[in-house]
C-alpha positions as CSV (number, residue, x, y, z in Angstrom):
1,M,108.1,79.3,107.2
2,S,110.3,82.5,107.3
3,T,109.5,85.2,109.9
4,R,108.7,88.5,108.6
5,V,110.0,91.6,110.4
6,V,108.5,95.0,109.3
7,I,111.0,97.9,109.4
8,L,110.6,101.6,109.2
9,G,114.1,103.1,108.3
10,V,115.3,100.2,106.2
11,T,117.0,102.7,103.6
12,T,119.2,104.2,106.4
13,G,122.8,103.0,107.1
14,L,121.5,101.0,110.1
15,G,118.4,99.9,108.2
16,A,120.4,98.2,105.5
17,R,122.6,96.4,107.9
18,L,119.6,95.3,110.0
19,A,118.0,93.8,106.8
20,R,121.2,91.8,106.2
21,S,121.4,90.6,109.7
22,L,117.7,89.5,109.7
23,Q,118.4,87.6,106.5
24,D,121.3,85.9,108.2
25,R,118.8,84.5,110.7
26,A,116.3,83.4,108.0
27,M,114.1,86.3,108.7
28,V,112.4,88.3,106.0
29,P,112.9,92.0,106.2
30,V,109.8,94.1,105.1
31,G,110.8,97.7,104.4
32,L,108.2,100.6,104.6
33,V,109.5,103.2,102.2
34,R,108.1,106.5,100.9
35,S,109.1,106.4,97.2
36,A,108.5,103.7,94.5
37,G,112.0,104.7,93.3
38,Q,113.5,102.7,96.3
39,V,111.7,99.4,95.4
40,P,114.3,97.9,92.8
41,A,117.2,98.4,95.0
42,L,115.3,96.9,98.1
43,K,114.2,93.9,95.9
44,E,117.7,93.3,94.8
45,A,118.9,93.3,98.4
46,G,116.1,90.8,99.3
47,V,113.9,93.2,101.2
48,E,110.1,93.1,100.6
49,P,109.1,96.6,99.9
50,V,105.9,98.3,100.8
51,V,105.5,101.9,99.5
52,L,103.6,104.2,101.7
53,D,101.6,107.0,100.0
54,T,102.2,109.5,102.8
55,H,99.4,111.8,101.7
56,S,96.7,109.2,101.3
57,A,93.8,108.7,103.9
58,G,94.5,104.9,103.2
59,L,98.0,105.1,104.8
60,R,97.0,103.3,108.0
61,S,95.3,100.5,106.1
62,V,98.5,99.9,104.0
63,V,100.5,99.8,107.2
64,V,98.1,97.4,108.9
65,S,98.2,95.2,105.8
66,A,102.0,95.2,105.9
67,L,102.0,94.1,109.5
68,T,99.4,91.5,109.2
69,G,101.0,88.1,109.6
70,A,104.4,89.7,110.6
71,S,106.1,88.6,113.8
72,A,107.8,91.9,114.8
73,V,108.2,95.6,114.0
74,V,111.3,97.7,114.2
75,L,111.2,101.4,114.1
76,A,114.8,102.3,113.1
77,A,114.2,105.6,111.5
78,G,116.7,108.4,112.4
79,T,115.4,111.9,112.0
80,G,111.8,112.8,111.0
81,T,109.9,110.8,113.7
82,G,107.6,113.5,114.9
83,P,104.0,114.0,114.1
84,G,103.4,114.6,110.5
85,S,106.7,113.3,109.4
86,L,105.0,110.6,107.3
87,G,103.1,113.2,105.3
88,G,99.7,114.9,105.6
89,A,97.9,111.6,106.4
90,T,99.7,111.5,109.8
91,A,99.5,115.1,110.8
92,A,98.5,114.3,114.3
93,A,100.3,111.1,114.7
94,S,104.1,110.2,114.9
95,P,105.4,107.1,113.2
96,A,105.8,105.5,116.6
97,A,102.1,106.0,117.3
98,L,101.1,104.8,113.8
99,L,103.2,101.7,113.9
100,S,102.5,100.7,117.5
101,G,98.8,101.2,116.9
102,A,98.8,99.0,113.8
103,A,100.8,96.4,115.9
104,E,98.2,96.3,118.5
105,R,95.5,96.0,115.8
106,T,97.2,93.1,114.0
107,G,98.3,91.2,117.0
108,V,102.0,91.8,116.4
109,R,103.4,91.6,119.9
110,R,107.2,92.3,119.4
111,F,108.2,95.9,118.8
112,V,111.7,97.3,118.9
113,L,112.3,101.0,118.9
114,V,115.9,102.4,118.1
115,S,116.0,105.6,120.2
116,A,118.9,107.8,120.8
117,L,121.3,109.0,123.4
118,L,119.1,111.2,125.6
119,P,119.8,113.5,128.5
120,G,118.9,112.4,131.9
121,D,115.3,112.9,133.1
122,A,116.1,116.0,135.1
123,Q,118.0,117.7,132.3
124,R,115.2,116.8,129.8
125,A,112.6,118.4,132.2
126,A,115.0,121.5,132.6
127,L,115.5,121.9,129.0
128,G,111.8,121.7,128.2
129,D,111.0,123.3,124.8
130,D,114.7,124.0,124.3
131,L,115.4,120.2,124.1
132,P,116.4,119.5,120.4
133,A,113.6,118.6,118.2
134,Y,115.3,115.3,117.2
135,L,115.8,114.3,120.9
136,R,112.2,115.4,121.7
137,E,110.9,113.2,119.0
138,K,112.7,110.3,120.3
139,A,111.7,110.8,123.9
140,D,108.1,111.1,122.8
141,A,108.4,107.9,120.6
142,E,109.7,106.0,123.7
143,R,106.7,107.2,125.8
144,V,104.2,106.3,123.1
145,V,105.7,102.7,122.7
146,R,105.9,102.1,126.4
147,E,102.2,103.0,126.7
148,R,101.2,100.3,124.3
149,D,100.1,96.7,125.2
150,L,103.1,95.4,123.3
151,D,106.3,93.3,124.0
152,W,108.3,96.4,123.4
153,T,112.1,97.0,123.8
154,V,113.8,100.5,123.6
155,L,117.5,100.5,122.5
156,R,119.3,103.7,123.2
157,P,122.6,103.6,121.1
158,G,125.6,105.9,121.4
159,T,126.8,107.7,118.4
160,L,126.5,105.4,115.3
161,E,129.8,104.8,113.7
162,E,131.2,103.2,110.5
163,A,133.1,100.3,112.0
164,A,133.8,96.6,111.3
165,P,131.5,94.4,113.2
166,T,132.9,92.9,116.4
167,G,129.8,91.0,117.6
168,R,130.5,92.6,121.1
169,I,128.7,95.5,123.0
170,L,128.2,97.0,126.5
171,L,124.7,97.2,127.9
172,R,123.3,99.3,130.5
173,S,119.8,99.0,131.8
174,G,117.7,100.6,134.5
175,A,115.1,103.3,134.6
176,D,117.0,105.9,132.5
177,P,120.1,104.2,131.1
178,R,122.8,106.0,129.0
179,P,125.3,104.5,126.5
180,E,128.9,104.9,127.4
181,G,130.2,105.6,123.9
182,G,129.6,104.9,120.2
183,I,128.7,101.8,118.4
184,G,129.2,100.5,114.9
185,R,126.0,100.2,112.8
186,A,126.7,96.5,112.2
187,D,126.8,95.7,115.8
188,L,123.8,97.7,116.5
189,A,121.8,95.8,113.8
190,A,123.0,92.5,115.2
191,T,121.8,93.7,118.7
192,V,118.4,94.6,117.4
193,T,118.1,91.2,115.6
194,E,119.1,89.4,118.7
195,A,116.8,91.3,120.8
196,L,113.8,90.2,118.8
197,T,114.0,86.8,120.3
198,A,115.7,87.6,123.7
199,P,113.0,87.3,126.2
200,R,114.7,89.3,129.0
201,T,114.7,92.4,126.8
202,V,110.9,92.6,126.9
203,H,109.7,95.9,128.5
204,R,113.2,97.1,128.9
205,T,114.9,100.2,128.0
206,L,118.6,99.5,127.2
207,A,121.5,101.6,126.3
208,V,124.0,100.0,124.1
209,S,127.6,100.9,123.1
210,A,130.7,99.2,121.9
211,G,132.1,96.9,124.5
212,P,133.6,93.6,125.5
213,D,130.5,91.3,125.8
214,D,129.2,88.9,123.3
215,I,125.9,90.4,122.0
216,S,123.7,87.2,122.6
217,R,125.2,86.7,126.0
218,A,124.9,90.3,127.1
219,L,121.1,90.1,126.3
220,A,120.6,86.7,127.8
221,D,122.4,87.8,131.1
222,L,120.1,90.7,131.7
223,R,118.6,90.5,135.2
224,S,115.0,90.1,135.3
């Protein structure tokens, strides 16, 4: 039976590549989208679409239904990840909170968050409210996911680029890792796919950029 992976952000440049990468590994991408107009293109691309009525009180039930029986969740959305960004039904909750809560409720253990290049802890603290909203949302999403009883992984990519896939990356780990450069969307998508089944990525925050190391080997060689 094929493995279902639920994705928020499937219509982004990264999300489209992630869907293809999952399909190459015999996984079924399930895309959470906000418009019925996006459904035909997703179906043509082999993605199972789930339309979210972002102003309905039943939104959480739809998300729970989508996750039921899935093996993993990937939050790959770019901007618009703060509270209320999925409409009035989530005015007090971010997508990270909504998805990770639904994952706990449905027993979906594996959760990968695609975050961003963040300034260091000290600089974030110094900036406070002056930290750009997009980065503040990503930092908050990381915190929310880490607090859940899930097998989570946070990936912090460098600047996303349009580049031919190389199958190679540079990983950095530690308490507050930072990528050392940009990365092609295709290679980041392949990294997300590989991370879903790489046991040493669980409960890790990893910075990823273009580099010399084979993706699967880089993830397998992480120190425990």
